[in-house]
N, C-alpha and C positions, 0 to 999 in steps of 0.2 A: 259878325254877324250879332244881332241885337238879344241881348237875353231880358225875356219877357217876366219868366220868374227867378227869382232869387233862391232858390231850395233849402240852402243854408238858413234862410231867415225864415222859411217855412217849417223847416225841421223844429225851430228854437221855438217857433211858437205851438205847436204840437206839444213840444217837450213841456214846455212852462204852463200849461194847459191841466199838465197832472199833478198835484201835491206829492203823491208818491213817488213819480218819475224826478222831480226835484229833490227831495228827501232822500231818496237814493243815490242820485249824482253827488249830492251834496256830501254823503258819509257811505261810500259802497262798504267799505271794510265793515261797519256795523252791521250793515245788512246783510252781508253775505257770512261774517262769522258766526250771525243768528243761524244759519241756515247750512254753514259748511258740510256738518254731519248729511242732513236731509238730503243734498245734493250730490255728497259722494254717492248715496242710496239709490238715488234717481236717476245717475249716471251709470253705474256696475252693469248694466246688460247691454249698452248701448252698443255693440259690436259691432251689427251694421253700418249704422251711421257713421261712425269712425271711419271704418272702413272707406267708406263712399269717398270722404273727406281728403283721406290719406291717399286715396285713387287721383286725385285732383291736383293733389300736392304736390309739386316736383322739386322736393327738399333733397338735395345730392348730397353723396357721400364728400366728406370733409368741409361742408360747407357749416354754418352757424345759421342758429335759428333763433328769434325771438319770437315768442308767443305770448301775445296782449291780453290779457283777461285768461290768464291760463287754468283758472279754477284748481281743479284737482287734477290735472295731468293728464286728461282725454285725449288730449293729441299732443302735450308736450313729451310724456311719456314714450308712445310708440316713435314719436320721430327722432327722441334720442338715441333708438337701436341704430339709427346710420349716420346722425348727423354728427357732426366733430362738437358741437357742443350745441345746448339749447340754455338759453335765458326764459326762466318762466317769469313773468310780471304780472302781480296780482296785488290787488289793496287790501286782500283778506289773508290774513296770518291762518284762519280755520281754514281756509282752502290750500294754502299753501305747505301747509303741516301735512294736509291727506296727500297731497303731491312728492313729498320727500316720502312717505312711508310707500308709495308706488313705487317711484325710482326705487328705493333700498330694496324693495321686493322682487325687482327685477335685476338686481345688482348693477346698476348704473350710477356712475359717477362724473357723467361728463354734463353737468347741468349746473346752474347757480338759479337763486330765485332772488327778486329784488321786491318787496313790499313798496308798492307805491303805486298810487292814483297816475294814469298816462298823462290828465292834465299836467300834473307836477312833474313828469319827468323831464329832465334836460339832457337832449343828447349829445357826448363829449363832457358831460358832466356825471349822470347817471348810469349810462351806460353809452358804448359806444354803437358805430352802425355793424348791423349783424347780415349777411347774405342775404337770409327770409324772413320776413316778417308776417307773421301769423294774426287775424283777430278775427277768432271764429264766434260768432253770436256775444261780442262783446264789445258793440257800437253804439252802448249807451250814454252819449257825452252830449252836453248840451249847445257846444259849439264843433260840430262835426266838422266843417270843412279845416278847424285848424287842425284836429284829431288827425285826419286823416292826411292832412298835409306831414303831421309828425312823421306819422307813419311810412310817410313815401319816403321821406328823409333819413330814417333808421333804416330804410335798407340799400343795400348794396345793389342786389340782382333783380328782385321780385319781392311784390308783396299780396298775399291773400288774404279775401274777405270771404266768410258766410254767413249770411244772412236770411232771414225770412223772404220767399214771395207772397205776396197778399196777407191774407188774415192767416194768422201763425195757429190759433185754435182752430179746430173742427167745430161743425156745427151742434153736437153734443158739449164737448169742452166749452163752447160759450152758454149754454145751459146751463151749467154746473158754475161757472162763474156768474153768471147771474144771479143762480140762488143763494149763491153765498155772499157774495160783493154788492148786487144790485145792477141795476141797470147801467145808474150813469156811473158808477164807478168802475165797473167791463169795460165800458166804451174807450175807458181813459188810461186802461193799462198798457203794456205792450207801447210799439215803436212803431213808427211809419217803416214800411217793407222797403226794398232794395232798392229801388228805383228812386228815392233820394240820394245816397251817397253816388250811387251811379252817374246822376247829372249834378251833383257837385262835383264829381272827380271833370267830367266833362267841362265844367263852366271852368275849372283850373286848368283844361289844358291836358287831361289825363285821360285815356280812352282806352279804357281797358277791356279786358275778355270777361264776356257774360256767360254762364251757363246756368238753365234750369232746370232742376233735377229734382225726385221725389225722394225723398228721405226717409229711409225706416229707421224708428226710434221704439227700440223695447224695452220691455220694462217687466221683472218678474217678482212675484207675492207670492209669498205663503196661503196668502186669504183674501176675499175681499176687506176684512177689517184691517189686514196689515197694507193693502195700498192704499185705504181710505187715510191710514193713521202717518203713511210718508207721502201722499198730497199733502195734509193738512199742515205736516212740518215744513214742507219746502215754499207751500203757497201762502198759509194764513197761519204762523204760529200761533198757540193758545186759543186758538178755536176749540170749541165746549162741545157745539152740538154736530155732530159729524154726518147725522142723517141724508142730508145731502149727495155726500161724498159716497156714503155707501149706497145709495140708489144708483149714482151714474158707473161707478166700478163692477156692479152687479149685473149690468147690463153691457159691459163693455170687455170685462175680463173674459178670457178663456182658459178653461181646462187643458194643460198640455200632455195629461195622461198621466203625470208622474206625482200627481198631488200640489205640481204646482200651478198658480195662474199667471196668465200672458197677457199683457197688454202692447199691442202694435199699432202705434200711431204714425200714419204717413205723412208727412209734410212738405208741402212745394219750398224749394229753396232755392236760394241764387248763391251761386260761386262767383265771385267777382275777383280778376286778378291782372296785374300787368306786371309787366318787365322792364325794367330801368332803360333808358334808351343804350344804345351798343351793348347791351349783355345779354 
């Protein structure tokens, strides 16, 4: 079958069009070390989205699991409750430090951490193949085809990807981004959606399962000001004028009756997974 579109080259072109993406990809450790505390704060209440992903993942007792871009352990920690061993790979020591704290809080010791970019990781030298490989919202690679090929090579049984379907930000969030970053910079943030990795895999002869669902991401704050400062720490460290962020949260937060303020964002999400042949 003739290939009309080179999806990996198209991904590269979109990637390279954003200086922010290029800088983040060049030194992701610096980017995420600066945001590790904010990321941990942002993901601490995301029980529903995590449970949705865990319901799709088929990580079995006695298996080894590699979590690429593990962050603060949102998936690695609950997976470690049943897996024989979890390897958490992330370039940021700040993120892995938070992951270790979460593992310790649950008394889990069946894990190891590898501080490394996936692009620089060599299978057989830095890590051995694992039964299951996970990459949840961690596909920000310039050469996505090479990264996916390595994910496949690292898995003995199955690979699970989670990525956004369509625009990750809803219209209200887009308006906030425009107010903070401007129109041009806003349009250059984020990455192309799930159809790119799916088509790259297809061109490589891997025909994955795809499930589109609505993920429920929750965040709980003490006040509008708390929410605004948490958002700025995550998305624009050093931001001084928080007024557009306060305006956004004054519209989107709801009180939960206990004095807390809740934000629920529903995001269209793609789970993309495949099992190795014969497994």
